[in-house]
C-alpha positions as CSV (number, residue, x, y, z in Angstrom):
1,X,42.3,-32.7,-7.8
2,X,40.0,-34.4,-5.4
3,X,36.7,-32.7,-4.9
4,X,35.5,-32.1,-1.3
5,X,32.0,-31.0,-0.4
6,X,30.1,-29.7,2.6
7,X,26.9,-27.9,3.5
8,X,27.0,-24.2,4.1
9,X,25.1,-20.9,4.1
10,X,25.4,-18.1,1.5
11,X,24.9,-14.4,2.2
12,X,24.7,-11.9,-0.7
13,X,25.9,-8.9,1.3
14,X,22.8,-6.9,0.5
15,X,20.0,-8.6,2.6
16,X,20.2,-10.5,5.8
17,X,18.5,-13.6,4.3
18,X,20.6,-16.8,4.6
19,X,20.5,-19.2,1.7
20,X,21.4,-22.9,2.2
21,X,24.1,-24.0,-0.3
22,X,26.5,-26.9,-1.1
23,X,30.2,-25.9,-1.2
24,X,32.4,-27.9,-3.6
25,X,36.2,-27.4,-3.3
26,X,38.6,-28.4,-6.2
27,X,41.0,-25.9,-7.7
28,X,38.1,-23.4,-7.2
29,X,35.3,-23.0,-4.8
30,X,31.9,-23.7,-6.2
31,X,28.8,-22.5,-4.4
32,X,25.5,-24.2,-5.4
33,X,22.0,-23.5,-4.1
34,X,18.4,-23.2,-5.2
35,X,18.9,-19.7,-6.5
36,X,22.7,-19.3,-6.1
37,X,25.5,-20.3,-8.4
38,X,29.0,-19.0,-7.7
39,X,32.5,-20.1,-8.9
40,X,35.2,-18.4,-6.9
41,X,38.9,-18.4,-7.5
42,X,40.8,-19.6,-4.5
43,X,43.0,-16.5,-4.8
44,X,40.0,-14.3,-4.0
45,X,39.0,-16.0,-0.7
46,X,39.5,-14.4,2.6
47,X,38.8,-15.8,6.1
48,X,36.9,-13.7,8.5
49,X,37.1,-14.1,12.3
50,X,34.4,-16.4,13.5
51,X,33.8,-18.6,16.6
52,X,35.0,-22.2,16.1
53,X,33.7,-24.5,14.6
54,X,32.2,-22.0,12.3
55,X,34.3,-20.8,9.4
56,X,33.3,-17.6,7.5
57,X,34.8,-17.1,4.0
58,X,34.2,-13.8,2.1
59,X,35.1,-12.8,-1.5
60,X,37.8,-10.2,-1.8
61,X,36.0,-8.4,-4.7
62,X,32.6,-8.0,-3.1
63,X,30.4,-8.3,-0.1
64,X,29.3,-11.9,-0.6
65,X,30.3,-14.6,1.9
66,X,29.7,-18.2,3.0
67,X,29.9,-20.0,6.3
68,X,30.2,-23.6,7.2
69,X,31.3,-25.9,10.1
70,X,33.0,-28.9,8.3
71,X,36.4,-29.4,9.9
72,X,37.8,-31.5,7.1
73,X,36.6,-29.0,4.5
74,X,38.2,-26.1,6.5
75,X,41.6,-27.9,6.6
76,X,41.5,-28.6,2.9
77,X,40.5,-25.0,2.2
78,X,43.4,-23.6,4.3
79,X,45.8,-25.9,2.5
80,X,44.7,-24.9,-1.0
81,X,44.2,-21.1,-0.5
82,X,47.5,-19.2,0.0
83,X,45.8,-15.9,0.6
84,X,43.1,-17.1,2.9
85,X,44.4,-15.2,5.9
86,X,45.5,-12.1,4.0
87,X,44.3,-8.8,5.4
88,X,42.7,-6.4,3.1
89,X,43.8,-2.9,2.6
90,X,43.5,-0.6,5.6
91,X,40.1,1.0,5.7
92,X,38.4,-1.7,3.6
93,X,35.8,-2.4,6.3
94,X,35.1,1.3,6.8
95,X,34.6,1.7,3.0
96,X,32.3,-1.4,3.0
97,X,30.2,0.1,5.9
98,X,30.0,3.5,4.1
99,X,29.0,1.9,0.8
100,X,26.3,-0.1,2.6
101,X,24.9,3.0,4.3
102,X,25.0,4.9,1.0
103,X,23.1,2.0,-0.7
104,X,20.5,2.0,2.0
105,X,20.0,5.7,1.8
106,X,19.7,5.6,-2.0
107,X,17.0,2.9,-1.7
108,X,15.1,5.0,0.9
109,X,15.4,8.2,-1.3
110,X,14.1,6.2,-4.3
111,X,11.2,4.9,-2.2
112,X,10.3,8.4,-1.0
113,X,10.8,10.4,-4.2
114,X,11.5,8.1,-7.1
115,X,8.6,5.7,-6.8
116,X,5.9,8.3,-6.4
117,X,7.3,10.2,-9.4
118,X,7.3,7.0,-11.4
119,X,3.8,6.1,-10.4
120,X,2.5,9.4,-11.9
121,X,4.0,8.2,-15.3
122,X,3.0,4.6,-15.0
123,X,-0.6,4.8,-13.7
124,X,-2.1,6.3,-16.9
125,X,-0.4,3.5,-18.9
126,X,-1.9,0.6,-17.0
127,X,-4.4,-1.3,-19.2
128,X,-8.0,-1.2,-17.9
129,X,-8.2,-5.0,-17.7
130,X,-5.2,-5.2,-15.5
131,X,-6.4,-2.3,-13.3
132,X,-9.7,-4.0,-12.8
133,X,-8.0,-7.3,-11.8
134,X,-5.8,-5.4,-9.4
135,X,-8.9,-3.6,-8.0
136,X,-10.6,-7.0,-7.2
137,X,-7.5,-8.2,-5.4
138,X,-7.1,-5.0,-3.4
139,X,-10.8,-5.1,-2.6
140,X,-10.5,-8.6,-1.2
141,X,-7.4,-7.6,0.8
142,X,-9.1,-4.6,2.3
143,X,-12.2,-6.5,3.3
144,X,-9.9,-9.0,5.1
145,X,-8.0,-6.2,6.8
146,X,-11.2,-4.6,8.0
147,X,-12.2,-7.9,9.7
148,X,-14.5,-9.3,6.9
149,X,-17.4,-6.9,7.5
150,X,-20.7,-8.1,5.9
151,X,-21.9,-6.6,2.7
152,X,-24.9,-4.4,3.0
153,X,-27.2,-4.9,0.0
154,X,-30.9,-4.2,1.1
155,X,-32.8,-4.2,-2.2
156,X,-34.7,-0.9,-2.1
157,X,-31.8,1.0,-0.6
158,X,-29.4,-0.5,-3.1
159,X,-31.5,0.7,-6.0
160,X,-31.6,4.3,-4.6
161,X,-27.8,4.2,-4.1
162,X,-27.2,2.9,-7.7
163,X,-29.4,5.7,-9.1
164,X,-27.5,8.3,-7.0
165,X,-24.2,6.9,-8.3
166,X,-25.4,7.0,-11.9
167,X,-26.6,10.6,-11.5
168,X,-23.3,11.7,-10.0
169,X,-21.2,10.0,-12.7
170,X,-23.0,11.8,-15.5
171,X,-20.6,14.3,-17.0
172,X,-17.6,13.1,-15.0
173,X,-14.6,11.9,-17.0
174,X,-14.6,8.5,-15.4
175,X,-12.5,5.7,-17.0
176,X,-15.1,3.1,-16.1
177,X,-18.5,2.9,-14.4
178,X,-18.0,3.0,-10.7
179,X,-18.8,-0.1,-8.7
180,X,-20.0,1.0,-5.2
181,X,-20.3,-1.4,-2.3
182,X,-21.3,-0.8,1.3
183,X,-19.9,-2.8,4.2
184,X,-21.2,-2.8,7.8
185,X,-18.5,-1.1,9.9
186,X,-18.3,1.2,12.9
187,X,-15.9,3.4,11.1
188,X,-16.9,6.5,9.1
189,X,-14.9,6.0,6.0
190,X,-15.0,5.8,2.2
191,X,-12.3,4.3,0.0
192,X,-11.6,4.5,-3.7
193,X,-9.8,1.6,-5.3
194,X,-8.3,0.8,-8.7
195,X,-10.7,-0.3,-11.3
196,X,-13.4,2.2,-10.4
197,X,-14.3,0.4,-7.1
198,X,-15.6,2.5,-4.2
199,X,-16.2,1.1,-0.7
200,X,-18.6,2.9,1.7
201,X,-18.4,1.9,5.3
202,X,-21.9,2.0,6.8
203,X,-21.0,4.5,9.6
204,X,-20.4,7.2,7.0
205,X,-24.0,6.8,5.9
206,X,-25.2,6.9,9.5
207,X,-23.3,10.1,10.2
208,X,-24.5,11.9,7.0
209,X,-27.5,14.1,7.7
210,X,-29.0,14.1,4.2
211,X,-28.6,12.8,0.7
212,X,-26.5,15.8,-0.4
213,X,-23.8,15.0,2.2
214,X,-23.7,11.3,1.1
215,X,-23.6,12.5,-2.5
216,X,-20.6,14.7,-1.7
217,X,-18.7,11.9,-0.2
218,X,-19.5,9.5,-3.0
219,X,-18.6,12.2,-5.7
220,X,-15.4,13.0,-3.9
221,X,-14.3,9.3,-4.3
222,X,-15.5,9.4,-8.0
223,X,-13.1,12.4,-8.4
224,X,-10.2,10.2,-7.2
225,X,-11.3,7.5,-9.6
226,X,-11.4,10.0,-12.5
227,X,-7.9,11.1,-11.8
228,X,-6.7,7.4,-11.3
229,X,-5.4,8.4,-7.9
230,X,-6.0,4.9,-6.4
231,X,-3.8,3.4,-9.1
232,X,-1.0,5.8,-8.3
233,X,-1.3,5.0,-4.7
234,X,-1.2,1.3,-5.3
235,X,1.9,1.6,-7.6
236,X,3.6,3.7,-5.0
237,X,2.9,1.3,-2.2
238,X,3.8,-1.8,-4.2
239,X,7.1,-0.2,-5.5
240,X,8.1,1.0,-2.0
241,X,7.3,-2.4,-0.5
242,X,9.3,-4.1,-3.2
243,X,12.4,-1.9,-2.6
244,X,12.3,-2.4,1.1
245,X,11.7,-6.1,0.8
246,X,14.9,-6.4,-1.3
247,X,16.9,-4.7,1.4
248,X,15.3,-6.7,4.3
249,X,15.3,-10.0,2.4
250,X,11.6,-10.6,2.7
251,X,10.1,-10.5,-0.7
252,X,6.9,-12.4,-1.3
253,X,3.8,-11.6,-3.4
254,X,1.6,-11.9,-0.3
255,X,3.7,-9.4,1.6
256,X,3.5,-6.8,-1.2
257,X,-0.3,-7.4,-1.6
258,X,-0.9,-6.9,2.2
259,X,1.2,-3.7,2.0
260,X,-0.9,-2.5,-0.9
261,X,-4.1,-3.2,0.9
262,X,-3.0,-1.3,4.0
263,X,-1.9,1.6,1.8
264,X,-5.2,1.7,0.0
265,X,-6.9,2.0,3.4
266,X,-4.6,4.5,5.0
267,X,-3.1,6.6,2.2
268,X,-3.7,10.3,2.1
269,X,-3.5,11.9,-1.3
270,X,-1.6,15.1,-2.1
271,X,-3.3,18.5,-1.5
272,X,-3.6,19.0,-5.2
273,X,-5.3,15.6,-5.6
274,X,-7.7,16.4,-2.8
275,X,-8.6,19.8,-4.2
276,X,-9.2,18.3,-7.6
277,X,-11.5,15.6,-6.0
278,X,-13.3,18.3,-4.0
279,X,-13.9,20.3,-7.2
280,X,-15.2,17.1,-9.0
281,X,-17.5,16.5,-6.1
282,X,-19.0,20.0,-6.0
283,X,-19.6,20.0,-9.8
284,X,-21.1,16.5,-9.8
285,X,-23.5,17.3,-6.9
286,X,-24.6,20.6,-8.4
287,X,-25.2,18.9,-11.8
288,X,-27.4,16.3,-10.0
289,X,-29.4,19.1,-8.4
290,X,-27.9,19.0,-4.9
291,X,-26.1,21.3,-2.6
292,X,-22.3,21.2,-3.4
293,X,-21.5,22.7,-0.1
294,X,-22.8,19.7,1.8
295,X,-19.4,18.0,1.5
296,X,-17.9,20.8,3.6
297,X,-20.5,20.3,6.2
298,X,-19.9,16.6,6.8
299,X,-16.1,17.1,6.5
300,X,-16.1,19.7,9.3
301,X,-18.6,17.8,11.5
302,X,-16.8,14.4,11.3
303,X,-13.4,15.9,11.7
304,X,-14.4,17.7,14.8
305,X,-16.1,14.7,16.3
306,X,-13.6,12.0,15.5
307,X,-10.2,13.7,15.7
308,X,-10.8,14.1,19.5
309,X,-10.7,10.3,19.9
310,X,-7.2,8.8,19.8
311,X,-8.4,5.5,18.2
312,X,-11.2,7.0,16.0
313,X,-11.2,6.9,12.2
314,X,-12.9,9.7,10.4
315,X,-13.7,10.4,6.8
316,X,-10.9,12.7,5.4
317,X,-9.2,12.7,8.9
318,X,-5.8,12.7,7.4
319,X,-6.6,15.3,4.8
320,X,-4.8,18.6,5.5
321,X,-6.3,22.0,6.3
322,X,-10.0,21.1,6.8
323,X,-11.1,24.7,7.4
324,X,-9.3,25.8,4.2
325,X,-10.8,23.0,2.1
326,X,-14.3,23.6,3.5
327,X,-14.1,27.3,2.6
328,X,-12.9,26.5,-0.9
329,X,-15.7,23.9,-1.3
330,X,-18.3,26.5,-0.3
331,X,-16.8,29.0,-2.6
332,X,-17.1,26.6,-5.5
333,X,-20.6,25.6,-4.5
334,X,-22.1,29.0,-4.4
335,X,-25.7,29.6,-3.4
336,X,-27.7,26.7,-2.1
337,X,-30.1,25.5,-4.8
338,X,-33.8,25.6,-4.2
339,X,-35.5,22.3,-3.6
340,X,-35.3,19.4,-1.1
341,X,-32.0,18.1,-2.3
342,X,-30.5,15.4,-4.5
343,X,-32.6,12.7,-2.8
344,X,-36.2,12.9,-1.6
345,X,-36.9,12.3,2.1
346,X,-38.2,8.8,1.3
347,X,-35.1,8.0,-0.8
348,X,-32.8,9.2,2.0
349,X,-34.7,7.2,4.6
350,X,-34.3,4.1,2.3
351,X,-30.6,4.6,1.9
352,X,-30.1,4.9,5.6
353,X,-31.5,1.4,5.9
354,X,-29.1,-0.3,3.5
355,X,-27.5,-2.1,6.4
356,X,-30.4,-3.7,8.4
357,X,-29.7,-4.3,12.0
358,X,-28.2,-7.7,12.6
359,X,-30.2,-10.4,14.4
360,X,-27.4,-10.5,17.0
361,X,-25.4,-7.6,18.4
362,X,-22.1,-7.0,16.8
363,X,-19.2,-8.9,18.4
364,X,-17.2,-5.8,18.9
365,X,-14.5,-6.6,16.4
366,X,-11.6,-4.1,16.7
367,X,-11.7,-1.7,13.9
368,X,-8.7,-1.9,11.5
369,X,-6.3,1.1,11.7
370,X,-7.7,2.9,8.7
371,X,-7.3,6.4,7.4
372,X,-9.2,8.1,4.6
373,X,-7.7,7.7,1.1
């Protein structure tokens, strides 16, 4: 039997993504493309109403279909397919629509409930080397999303911050030594990333009133690192993005990575995770000789100040029940210790200068839509 070919477009019936293919008609219909290979019996082909010169052919046993415009190919197909115009059983379209809706709902339920549950099981199993590599990628993506803010690394201030981080990390069950970086930004925020990375945006340092408040913020992020909360958040974001991309037909590595970066910026942890991080922070600050209740003070102050602004971004803004959390933090902290605090006045003044004023005024870059992790 003479083979006839034409160009066409294949649809898998799951996503809306069209795939260019070559159609080859003999005693069967072969569909060949870059990632598509089908061999359909002519008895299973059904013609669907379409505006001429387009011809739309579907498979009787599934949702896959092809379309083409070749007139000669269409005539040959009609001649060789006795059931091409056969109508399917009544209610077939309705069943197809209902099954499609059910499939979409199942994907959404998996994304909402299944992926987070799976992330709790997977996160502890991720090798440290892979988590560190992922942390570097997410760090780069976040810096890009924030508008590439400059790194703040003034020598004396950097040394004080490193000593503070080391003191806070003592006694904490951290999987790795935290890597703290500071970026100049007009947003008061702190972010914990996979691989023990923590990003402080400079406005959070500017809004802190003393070293104990900064220590509370930093130790809170260390608490998330100890629990591997950032890894769970990234797995959840990546898994959800993957599922939705399958449905929408837009699955690329860059798309998933951007989604993960955005989630690392904006994700809010569960109440239990926040309570655990608060407890870590209080214990760490107290061990280092500071006032554990300082975290409550900055949490309350920044929440009140920034939540009044529609476009403002505040440390812990998305965290639930600020008053309740602050009360619990103070209860855990107990009495304020004697002494000047975790940092001396000279050390605190030094840390506040970790981002020297730029030679030229900031260009007013719009802040990325961030939330606290």
